[in-house]
N, C-alpha and C positions, 0 to 999 in steps of 0.2 A: 627046742630051737630058740635062739635069742631073738629079740625083737629086731635087732640089726640084720640078722640072717634072713628073716622074713622080708624085710624091706629090700634087701639086695635081690632076692628072688623075684619080688614083684617088679622092681626096676628092670631086671633082665627080661621078664615076660613082656612088660610094656614096650621095652626097647625092641624086642623081636617082633612084636605085633606092629609097632610103628614102622619097622623096616619092611615088613610084608605089605603093609598098606602103601608105603612110599613106592615099593617095587611095582605093585599093581597099578598105581596111578601113573608111574613113569612109563610102564609098558603101554598103557592105554593112550597116553599122550603121544608116545612115539608112533604108534599105529595111525593115530589121527593126523599127526604132523606129516607123515609120509603121504597119506591119501590127499591131504590138503596142499601138498607140494610146498611145504614151508621151506624157508631157506636151509640150505644144507648144513650150515654151521649150527643152527638150532636142532635139526634132526640129529646131527652128530653128538651134540651135548646130551640130548635125551637118550640116545643109544648107549652112550658111555654110562650114564647114570643107571639105566635099566639093566645093562649087563653087569655092572659092579654089584648092584643090589641083588640081582639074580644069584650071583656067586655067593654073596655074603649070607643070604638066608639059608644056604645049604651047609654052612660051616658052624661049628660050635660057637655060641655067642661069647663064651668065656675064654676063647683062645686069644693069645697075644696079637696075632695079625688082625683079627676082627676088631678087637678093642682099639687097636691103633688106627685103623682105617675108617671105621664107621662114622665118626664125627665129620670128617672131610667129605666123605661120599654123600652123607645126608645133606650137608650144606650145598654141595654141587647139584644134587638132585632137586632140592627145593628151588634153587636159583633157576635151573633149567625149566622147571615146571612153571614158575612165575613168568619167565620170558615167553613160554609157550602160551600161557593164558593171555598175556598181553598181546602177543602176535595174533592169536585167534580172535580176540575181541576187536582189534584194529582192522583185520583183513577179512574176517568171515562173518561176524555177527550180523551185519547189515545185509549180507547177500543170501542168508539162509531163509527159506520161506517159513513162515509161521502158519500153523494150522489152527 
């Protein structure tokens, strides 16, 4: 196998692993946002990201639809996660008891 072929396989594996991590993080954030009664717009964005990532990890990573949609979905998911983290910090950090 050529060096380029190995690089492409590693890139795909990392990409699939990154998607799985992003999916898991999005699902957790969604659950926490629901429990925290975060604004519905934020919950909706997390739900869309989690749902799309859930579907994408089940599809072949080298399929045209997946290749086309992954960059946008990853960007949307990261943006929603950043907004969740900001909202969480601003609204919940000071209210949570520390042990």
